[in-house]
N, C-alpha and C positions, 0 to 999 in steps of 0.2 A: 390553629394556624401558628407559627413561630413569630417573634418579634413584636412590635408593639401591637396592642388590641386595637382593632377597627370598628367603630359602630357605624352603620349606613342608617340614615335618618330619613324619613319619607313623612311628609305631612299631607293628609287627604282630607277631602270633605265629598262625600259622594262620589268616589273614584273606582266603583266596581268595574268599570269598562276597561280601566287603565291598568290597575294596580297589580293585578297577577303577573302581567307581562314586565311590568317595572321591578317588582321584587325577586322575580326568577332570574334577574341579571346580575344581582346583588349577592351571589353565593360565595364571592371571594370576602366578605366582611365577616367579622367573629361574631357580630349580632346583627339584627335588624331592629328598628324601632320605629314605630309607626304612631303617629299622632292622628287621631280621630276626631276632627273637628264637626260636631254637630251631623255626624253621619247618619242617615235613615235608610241606606241601601245595603248592599252586602259588603260593602270594606270590611268590617270587623271580622267577618267569617274568612274572607280572603288572607287577611294579616294572620290569623291565627292556623290557617293552614300551612305558613311559612314559619310557625314558631316565634313570631315577632312580639318583642313587648310593645304592649299597648299604653297608649296615654291618651284618655278619652275625657273630652270637656266641650266647652262652648266659648270660643273666643271671638271678640268683635274686631279685633285689629290682628295684622298679621304678625308683627313683631313679638308679642308676648307668646303667641301660639307657637312660632318656632323657637323661642327660648325655653319654653317647657320642654320641647322636645331633646333640644341640646341638654338640658338638666338631667334627663332621663337616661342619656347615652352613658354606657359604663366603659366606653373604650377612651384609650389613651388619644385617638385621633376620631374625627368625626366627618363622614361625607353626606352632605347633603343633596338628596335627589328629589326632584319633584315628580309625580306620577305619569307625566307624559314624557319623561326621559328614559333612556335606556343605556346601561353602560357596557361596554363591549368587554370581550375577555382580554383583549389587548389592554384597555383602560385598567382593568381590574389589576392586572400584573404589573404595570406602571406604577399605580397608586399603593401596592404592597412595596414594591423596591423603593419607592420614595420616601414612604414614612419610616423605613428600617434604616434610612440614612439621615434622615432631617433631625434638626434641633429645634423642634417647636415650629411656631409661626403658621404660615398658610400657603395654600397652592392655589393660584388660578387655573381653572380647567377651560380649554376652549371648547366651543360648542359647534356642532353641526346642526344648523335649524331647517326643520321641513315645513312646509305648507303643504298638507295632504302627502302626497308621495314626492313631491319635489323638493330637493335640496337646494336652498336659498341661502348663500354663502354671504352675499354683501349687502351692505343696506342697513343693517340693523343698529339701532341706537336711539338717542333721543326719547328715553321712556319707553321705546318700543323694540323690545328684544334685545339681546346681548351676544356678543361673539365671544366673551370670557367672562367668568365670575369666581369669585373667591369660595368655592364649595366645600374644599378639603382643607382642613385644619385642626392643630391640636387642640386639645379641651382646654377651654379657658381663653382662647385667642380670639374667640369672635362672639359678638353680641348683637342682637337687632335692636332697632329702635322703635319707636312707639307710633309711626305713622302708618295709617291704614293702606296706602299703596307706595310700593318702592321704599320701603323703610330705609333709614339710615343704617350703616354697619359701624360698628366699633371692631377695628382689627389690630392686632398686636403681634409683635414678633417678626421675624424675616418675611419678605414676599418671594415666593419661588414659582416656578411655571411648570406644568405638565404639557405634553404635546399631543397626546392622544384624545380626540374629542369625545365630549358625551353628546349623544344623539337626542335632539329636544324635537318633539313632534308637536310646533307651537300652535299651529291652527288647522282644522281640518280641512277648511275652505274658506271663501270670502266671506260668507254669512257668519262663520264662527270668529273671523278677525273682528267683523263688526260688531260682535256680541261682545268681544273682548274689549273694545274701545269703549264701548258703553260702562261696561262694568269699572275698567280703570278711570275713566273719566268721573263716574259717579263717586267713587271713593276718594279720588284727588279733590272733588268738590267739596266733601264732607271735610277733609283736613284743611282746606282753604278757609272754610265757614269757621272751623274750631280755632283755628289760628287769628282770625279777626282781619285777615288782609288777603281779598281775594284778586288784588290787582286791577288793572285798568285794561278795557277791551283793546285799546290801541297797542299796547306793550303785546298783548297775547296775540294779536295779528301779526305783528313784526316776528315773533316766536314762530309763528306757521311758517313763515317764510325762511327764516334762518334753520330751522328744525328741518324743513323739506330740503333745502339745498345741501345742508350737512349730511343727510343720509343718501340723498340721490347723487350728489356730486363728490363730496368729500370720503364718504364711505364707499362709494363706486356700486350704488344702488341701480345705476343704468345698466351695470352690467348683467342685471338679472331680467332685463325687460320689463315686461307689466307689473312682475312681482316686486321689483325694485321700486317702480312708482307707488305700488299700492302702500309698501313699507314706508316710503318716504311721506305719504299723504296721510296715512295714520300717525305717525310721528307728529307730523304740523297740526292736524286736527287735536290731537290729545290736550294741549294747555287751553286751546280756545274753547273746546266743548267744556272742560273742567270748569273754566271761569265762568261759562254762561250758565251752567247748572248752578254753580255757588251763588250767581248773582240774582238768576230769576227763580229757581226753585227753592232758594232760602228765603224769600220774601214772604 
């Protein structure tokens, strides 16, 4: 393809159920880079079928794992995609046009988030899903921090926006959502213990209500009915469970 070279980066841990469908939507990129983190399933064979550049290893923290993938990308621009996400042909065309005109920096991509087959547009936030994220960036304009969950981001250059959403299949069902809450709060608890400041129960109970209300009211989760209530509930429980795990399981 003409113009700046684009690398599509996917970080995978045992994602054989999702990886092929994800990679198949990224044919507009000049190269595919797949980070295989402690994979014991068929993810490697799937990535090889798509002629992806492979980065294999074992990482305990998300940021260094993603940075290893970024470093392996040979393109002028990098598009980060998770295995449970799908890029449409329209998004691919918009990305190619955008990087052909941009002078460095990064682009925020909007997301269409699905729970099962249900598109849930409103209510995401409070460490529980996003409506947009800086996934497309010029090489050298983005680095991940060292936290286990929701790492900090170092971004440089002008901030720009795309308009075509990435499809994100967040959770298969409510049970999947609860499993994700368990994983996220355990990882956050480990970060809190490592930092030596787990906070107090009272403050985190206040966070429960502020996060719930922000997701349900300010971010219009109420427009999604019971799904919006669930998202707000998960966002509120996340800091409380993280604190309790750090406090009680760290003793």
